A tleap script that builds the chain and sets N, CA, C and O, in Angstrom:
source leaprc.protein.ff14SB
mol = sequence {
  NMET THR VAL ILE GLU ARG LEU LEU CYS ILE
  ILE GLU TYR ARG LYS GLU GLU LEU SER TYR
  LEU SER LEU ILE LYS GLY THR HIE ASP PRO
  SER ILE ILE LYS LEU SER GLN GLU LEU ASP
  LYS LEU ILE TYR LYS TYR GLN LYS LEU ASN
  LEU PHE SER ASN SER GLN MET SER ILE HIE
  LEU THR LYS CLYS
}
set mol.1.N position { 29.404 64.571 108.075 }
set mol.1.CA position { 29.356 64.114 107.079 }
set mol.1.C position { 30.091 65.042 105.795 }
set mol.1.O position { 29.541 66.117 105.558 }
set mol.2.N position { 31.358 64.658 104.925 }
set mol.2.CA position { 32.005 65.591 104.071 }
set mol.2.C position { 30.885 66.006 102.917 }
set mol.2.O position { 29.815 65.401 102.844 }
set mol.3.N position { 31.095 66.668 102.375 }
set mol.3.CA position { 30.300 67.041 100.698 }
set mol.3.C position { 30.792 66.175 100.192 }
set mol.3.O position { 29.824 65.685 99.611 }
set mol.4.N position { 32.009 65.284 99.840 }
set mol.4.CA position { 32.176 64.481 99.046 }
set mol.4.C position { 31.583 63.104 99.382 }
set mol.4.O position { 31.036 62.396 98.538 }
set mol.5.N position { 31.753 62.723 100.886 }
set mol.5.CA position { 30.641 61.418 101.148 }
set mol.5.C position { 29.235 61.643 100.456 }
set mol.5.O position { 28.700 61.027 99.534 }
set mol.6.N position { 28.738 62.923 101.335 }
set mol.6.CA position { 27.382 63.356 100.589 }
set mol.6.C position { 26.794 63.008 99.016 }
set mol.6.O position { 25.759 62.514 98.566 }
set mol.7.N position { 27.944 63.506 98.501 }
set mol.7.CA position { 27.545 63.582 96.893 }
set mol.7.C position { 27.679 61.875 96.555 }
set mol.7.O position { 26.962 61.325 95.719 }
set mol.8.N position { 28.568 61.269 97.239 }
set mol.8.CA position { 28.604 59.774 96.932 }
set mol.8.C position { 27.348 58.822 97.546 }
set mol.8.O position { 27.052 57.641 97.366 }
set mol.9.N position { 26.856 59.717 98.218 }
set mol.9.CA position { 25.530 58.873 98.625 }
set mol.9.C position { 24.360 59.376 97.743 }
set mol.9.O position { 23.280 58.788 97.686 }
set mol.10.N position { 24.582 60.230 97.227 }
set mol.10.CA position { 23.502 61.246 96.546 }
set mol.10.C position { 24.015 59.925 95.462 }
set mol.10.O position { 23.369 58.878 95.517 }
set mol.11.N position { 25.037 60.020 94.621 }
set mol.11.CA position { 25.105 58.809 93.659 }
set mol.11.C position { 24.642 57.898 93.574 }
set mol.11.O position { 24.088 57.441 92.574 }
set mol.12.N position { 24.768 57.392 94.668 }
set mol.12.CA position { 24.461 55.561 94.989 }
set mol.12.C position { 22.863 55.720 94.930 }
set mol.12.O position { 22.278 54.814 94.337 }
set mol.13.N position { 21.988 56.886 95.535 }
set mol.13.CA position { 20.739 56.582 95.595 }
set mol.13.C position { 20.079 56.324 94.240 }
set mol.13.O position { 19.311 55.431 93.881 }
set mol.14.N position { 20.810 57.774 93.346 }
set mol.14.CA position { 20.228 58.061 92.291 }
set mol.14.C position { 20.590 57.067 91.158 }
set mol.14.O position { 19.985 57.248 90.101 }
set mol.15.N position { 21.538 55.980 91.211 }
set mol.15.CA position { 21.923 54.649 90.563 }
set mol.15.C position { 20.836 53.885 91.035 }
set mol.15.O position { 20.272 53.397 90.055 }
set mol.16.N position { 20.361 53.604 91.939 }
set mol.16.CA position { 19.456 52.410 92.269 }
set mol.16.C position { 18.188 52.988 91.968 }
set mol.16.O position { 17.177 52.287 91.933 }
set mol.17.N position { 18.169 53.991 91.788 }
set mol.17.CA position { 16.990 54.726 91.406 }
set mol.17.C position { 16.344 54.602 89.504 }
set mol.17.O position { 15.259 54.353 88.978 }
set mol.18.N position { 17.793 54.952 88.995 }
set mol.18.CA position { 17.901 54.672 87.792 }
set mol.18.C position { 17.754 53.269 87.292 }
set mol.18.O position { 17.258 53.173 86.169 }
set mol.19.N position { 18.138 51.997 87.996 }
set mol.19.CA position { 18.071 50.634 87.648 }
set mol.19.C position { 16.771 50.775 87.951 }
set mol.19.O position { 16.014 51.068 87.026 }
set mol.20.N position { 16.410 50.658 88.847 }
set mol.20.CA position { 14.287 50.282 89.115 }
set mol.20.C position { 13.798 50.890 87.728 }
set mol.20.O position { 13.313 50.145 86.877 }
set mol.21.N position { 13.959 52.512 87.477 }
set mol.21.CA position { 12.866 53.141 86.529 }
set mol.21.C position { 13.538 52.526 85.402 }
set mol.21.O position { 12.637 52.234 84.616 }
set mol.22.N position { 14.661 52.175 84.914 }
set mol.22.CA position { 15.109 51.419 83.570 }
set mol.22.C position { 14.202 50.025 83.448 }
set mol.22.O position { 13.974 49.730 82.275 }
set mol.23.N position { 13.693 49.196 84.344 }
set mol.23.CA position { 13.322 48.074 84.255 }
set mol.23.C position { 11.768 48.456 83.980 }
set mol.23.O position { 11.108 47.801 83.173 }
set mol.24.N position { 11.351 49.288 84.525 }
set mol.24.CA position { 10.195 49.828 84.357 }
set mol.24.C position { 9.893 50.419 83.003 }
set mol.24.O position { 8.875 49.987 82.461 }
set mol.25.N position { 10.598 51.331 82.359 }
set mol.25.CA position { 10.710 51.946 81.543 }
set mol.25.C position { 10.689 51.871 80.074 }
set mol.25.O position { 9.914 52.126 79.152 }
set mol.26.N position { 12.453 51.189 80.344 }
set mol.26.CA position { 12.855 50.903 79.700 }
set mol.26.C position { 13.877 52.071 79.297 }
set mol.26.O position { 13.620 53.274 79.348 }
set mol.27.N position { 15.462 51.312 78.760 }
set mol.27.CA position { 16.695 52.269 78.706 }
set mol.27.C position { 16.205 53.074 77.708 }
set mol.27.O position { 16.704 54.197 77.785 }
set mol.28.N position { 15.620 52.982 77.026 }
set mol.28.CA position { 15.373 54.376 75.552 }
set mol.28.C position { 14.499 55.561 75.939 }
set mol.28.O position { 14.593 56.643 75.359 }
set mol.29.N position { 13.709 55.346 76.862 }
set mol.29.CA position { 13.044 56.064 77.717 }
set mol.29.C position { 13.112 57.763 77.491 }
set mol.29.O position { 13.877 57.798 78.455 }
set mol.30.N position { 13.014 59.073 77.125 }
set mol.30.CA position { 13.454 60.009 77.505 }
set mol.30.C position { 13.891 60.303 78.878 }
set mol.30.O position { 15.045 60.651 79.126 }
set mol.31.N position { 12.976 60.165 79.773 }
set mol.31.CA position { 12.972 60.601 81.400 }
set mol.31.C position { 14.696 59.613 81.723 }
set mol.31.O position { 15.719 60.163 82.129 }
set mol.32.N position { 14.599 58.537 81.491 }
set mol.32.CA position { 15.397 57.747 81.755 }
set mol.32.C position { 17.205 58.092 80.983 }
set mol.32.O position { 18.296 57.865 81.506 }
set mol.33.N position { 16.908 58.675 79.651 }
set mol.33.CA position { 17.935 59.199 79.373 }
set mol.33.C position { 18.398 60.463 80.270 }
set mol.33.O position { 19.557 60.823 80.482 }
set mol.34.N position { 17.381 60.958 80.672 }
set mol.34.CA position { 17.913 62.323 81.312 }
set mol.34.C position { 18.117 62.131 82.536 }
set mol.34.O position { 18.531 63.136 83.114 }
set mol.35.N position { 17.978 61.143 83.224 }
set mol.35.CA position { 18.231 60.874 84.587 }
set mol.35.C position { 20.037 60.504 84.248 }
set mol.35.O position { 20.962 61.209 84.651 }
set mol.36.N position { 20.154 59.505 83.597 }
set mol.36.CA position { 21.215 59.083 83.360 }
set mol.36.C position { 22.610 59.951 82.932 }
set mol.36.O position { 23.777 59.739 83.261 }
set mol.37.N position { 21.932 61.194 81.924 }
set mol.37.CA position { 23.049 62.322 81.851 }
set mol.37.C position { 23.135 62.996 83.056 }
set mol.37.O position { 24.224 63.537 83.248 }
set mol.38.N position { 21.847 63.188 84.394 }
set mol.38.CA position { 22.161 64.078 85.211 }
set mol.38.C position { 23.497 63.363 86.228 }
set mol.38.O position { 24.499 63.804 86.789 }
set mol.39.N position { 22.834 62.027 86.073 }
set mol.39.CA position { 23.612 60.806 87.062 }
set mol.39.C position { 25.515 61.096 86.978 }
set mol.39.O position { 26.301 61.300 87.903 }
set mol.40.N position { 25.820 60.982 85.148 }
set mol.40.CA position { 27.194 61.423 84.764 }
set mol.40.C position { 27.095 62.779 85.051 }
set mol.40.O position { 28.301 63.028 85.064 }
set mol.41.N position { 26.597 63.761 85.273 }
set mol.41.CA position { 26.906 65.086 85.892 }
set mol.41.C position { 27.694 65.069 87.133 }
set mol.41.O position { 28.870 65.429 87.181 }
set mol.42.N position { 27.021 64.646 88.123 }
set mol.42.CA position { 27.251 64.236 89.475 }
set mol.42.C position { 28.325 63.413 90.014 }
set mol.42.O position { 28.944 63.539 91.071 }
set mol.43.N position { 28.457 62.309 88.836 }
set mol.43.CA position { 29.988 61.344 89.424 }
set mol.43.C position { 30.918 62.518 88.537 }
set mol.43.O position { 31.859 62.979 89.183 }
set mol.44.N position { 30.804 62.871 87.590 }
set mol.44.CA position { 32.042 63.732 87.305 }
set mol.44.C position { 32.687 64.926 88.204 }
set mol.44.O position { 33.892 65.089 88.393 }
set mol.45.N position { 31.442 65.865 88.808 }
set mol.45.CA position { 31.500 66.526 90.259 }
set mol.45.C position { 32.290 65.710 90.751 }
set mol.45.O position { 33.452 66.076 90.572 }
set mol.46.N position { 32.162 64.344 91.533 }
set mol.46.CA position { 32.375 63.437 92.478 }
set mol.46.C position { 34.005 63.696 92.249 }
set mol.46.O position { 34.846 64.202 92.992 }
set mol.47.N position { 34.098 63.128 90.886 }
set mol.47.CA position { 35.437 62.794 90.701 }
set mol.47.C position { 36.615 63.675 90.552 }
set mol.47.O position { 37.782 63.284 90.570 }
set mol.48.N position { 35.981 65.622 90.314 }
set mol.48.CA position { 36.830 66.567 90.409 }
set mol.48.C position { 37.015 66.609 91.713 }
set mol.48.O position { 38.167 66.715 92.133 }
set mol.49.N position { 35.666 66.517 92.818 }
set mol.49.CA position { 36.001 66.775 94.026 }
set mol.49.C position { 36.911 66.233 94.819 }
set mol.49.O position { 37.688 66.832 95.563 }
set mol.50.N position { 36.785 64.841 94.615 }
set mol.50.CA position { 37.947 63.783 94.975 }
set mol.50.C position { 39.134 64.191 94.789 }
set mol.50.O position { 39.873 64.624 95.673 }
set mol.51.N position { 39.477 64.045 93.260 }
set mol.51.CA position { 41.012 64.787 92.717 }
set mol.51.C position { 41.561 65.533 93.407 }
set mol.51.O position { 42.732 65.445 93.777 }
set mol.52.N position { 40.338 66.853 93.827 }
set mol.52.CA position { 41.080 67.802 94.283 }
set mol.52.C position { 41.299 67.937 95.637 }
set mol.52.O position { 42.105 68.732 96.121 }
set mol.53.N position { 40.491 67.059 96.355 }
set mol.53.CA position { 40.541 67.074 98.225 }
set mol.53.C position { 42.231 66.290 98.543 }
set mol.53.O position { 43.157 66.572 99.304 }
set mol.54.N position { 41.937 64.936 97.257 }
set mol.54.CA position { 43.475 64.041 97.353 }
set mol.54.C position { 44.595 65.180 96.876 }
set mol.54.O position { 45.646 65.032 97.500 }
set mol.55.N position { 44.621 66.089 96.089 }
set mol.55.CA position { 45.961 66.692 95.762 }
set mol.55.C position { 46.425 67.793 96.887 }
set mol.55.O position { 47.520 68.226 97.247 }
set mol.56.N position { 44.841 68.075 97.331 }
set mol.56.CA position { 45.237 69.086 98.787 }
set mol.56.C position { 45.994 68.457 99.767 }
set mol.56.O position { 47.077 68.861 100.191 }
set mol.57.N position { 45.290 67.282 100.179 }
set mol.57.CA position { 45.988 66.370 101.166 }
set mol.57.C position { 47.215 65.789 100.901 }
set mol.57.O position { 47.852 65.367 101.866 }
set mol.58.N position { 47.730 65.669 99.655 }
set mol.58.CA position { 48.825 65.039 98.797 }
set mol.58.C position { 50.016 66.794 99.460 }
set mol.58.O position { 51.112 66.675 100.007 }
set mol.59.N position { 49.331 68.141 99.164 }
set mol.59.CA position { 50.257 68.872 99.264 }
set mol.59.C position { 50.457 69.165 100.632 }
set mol.59.O position { 51.523 69.703 100.934 }
set mol.60.N position { 49.594 68.902 101.558 }
set mol.60.CA position { 49.209 69.065 102.914 }
set mol.60.C position { 50.669 68.218 103.560 }
set mol.60.O position { 51.538 68.653 104.315 }
set mol.61.N position { 50.581 67.423 103.186 }
set mol.61.CA position { 51.047 66.191 103.920 }
set mol.61.C position { 52.849 66.151 103.473 }
set mol.61.O position { 53.606 65.508 104.200 }
set mol.62.N position { 53.335 66.806 102.379 }
set mol.62.CA position { 54.219 67.111 101.638 }
set mol.62.C position { 55.124 68.454 102.349 }
set mol.62.O position { 56.314 68.766 102.303 }
set mol.63.N position { 53.917 69.054 103.014 }
set mol.63.CA position { 54.371 70.506 103.591 }
set mol.63.C position { 55.218 70.363 105.018 }
set mol.63.O position { 56.102 71.108 105.439 }
set mol.64.N position { 54.690 69.228 105.592 }
set mol.64.CA position { 55.042 68.851 107.036 }
set mol.64.C position { 56.874 68.492 107.154 }
set mol.64.O position { 57.372 68.168 108.232 }
savepdb mol mol.pdb
quit
């Protein structure tokens, strides 16, 4: 499993966790807001890693 795949799994788990806790605590609870912000950071990291990975692959393919 690559780092990108692992990060995607973590994001999916956190999304489910956040959805569940939001139903229990409400979306304005400070802990939900914090979890949401952490999820946003993970998604941003995933997007950057994925973009970097794709650009590296593109460079590699064009050199052949």
